[in-house]
C-alpha positions as CSV (number, residue, x, y, z in Angstrom):
1,M,149.2,141.9,120.6
2,N,152.4,142.8,118.8
3,A,152.7,145.9,116.7
4,K,153.0,144.0,113.4
5,V,149.7,142.2,114.0
6,K,148.0,145.4,115.1
7,A,149.2,147.3,112.0
8,Y,148.0,144.5,109.7
9,V,144.6,144.5,111.3
10,E,144.3,148.3,111.1
11,A,145.4,148.3,107.4
12,K,142.7,145.7,106.6
13,V,140.1,148.0,108.3
14,R,141.4,151.1,106.7
15,S,141.3,149.5,103.2
16,G,137.6,148.8,103.7
17,E,138.1,145.1,103.3
18,Y,136.7,144.6,106.8
19,P,134.4,146.9,108.7
20,S,136.1,146.5,112.1
21,D,139.0,145.0,114.0
22,E,136.6,142.3,115.3
23,A,135.7,141.3,111.7
24,V,139.4,140.8,110.9
25,Y,139.8,138.7,114.0
26,K,136.7,136.7,113.2
27,A,137.8,136.0,109.6
28,A,141.3,135.0,110.8
29,I,139.9,132.6,113.4
30,E,137.5,131.1,110.8
31,A,140.3,130.6,108.4
32,L,142.4,129.0,111.1
33,Q,139.5,126.7,112.0
34,R,139.1,125.7,108.3
35,E,142.8,125.0,108.1
36,E,142.8,122.9,111.3
37,A,139.8,120.9,110.0
38,A,141.5,120.3,106.7
39,L,144.7,119.1,108.5
40,E,142.7,116.8,110.8
41,E,141.0,115.3,107.7
42,L,144.3,114.8,106.1
43,R,145.7,113.2,109.2
44,R,142.7,110.8,109.2
45,E,143.3,110.0,105.5
46,I,147.0,109.3,106.2
47,D,146.0,107.0,109.1
48,V,143.7,105.1,106.8
49,G,146.5,104.8,104.2
50,I,149.0,103.6,106.7
51,A,146.5,101.0,108.0
52,D,145.8,99.9,104.5
53,A,149.6,99.6,103.7
54,D,150.1,97.7,107.0
55,A,147.3,95.3,106.0
56,G,148.9,94.8,102.5
57,R,146.2,96.8,100.7
58,F,148.3,98.9,98.3
59,S,149.6,99.1,94.8
60,E,153.1,99.5,93.5
61,L,151.7,101.6,90.6
62,N,152.2,105.4,90.6
63,A,149.5,107.9,90.0
64,I,150.3,108.2,86.3
65,E,150.1,104.5,85.8
66,I,146.8,104.3,87.6
67,G,145.5,107.1,85.4
68,E,146.5,105.3,82.3
69,I,144.8,102.1,83.4
70,A,141.6,104.1,84.3
71,K,141.8,105.8,80.8
72,R,142.0,102.4,79.1
73,E,139.1,101.1,81.1
74,M,137.0,104.1,80.2
75,Q,137.8,103.6,76.5
76,K,136.5,100.0,76.7
77,R,133.1,101.3,77.6
């Protein structure tokens, strides 16, 4: 482990934010796992979007235009 990481971990423990080095490592690994899961979900969503576009299922409207249409539809109700 390099000195910069070791100093960071020690500072987190000294500050009282974490009770031990292991708690810092555990929190870091959990955060990394959450980030990896979010990235994997994003990749799946991108794949769906690409497949939809390849199949011709898309709109030329931008997000603002879609929002305006949705707002008009809601006002009709």
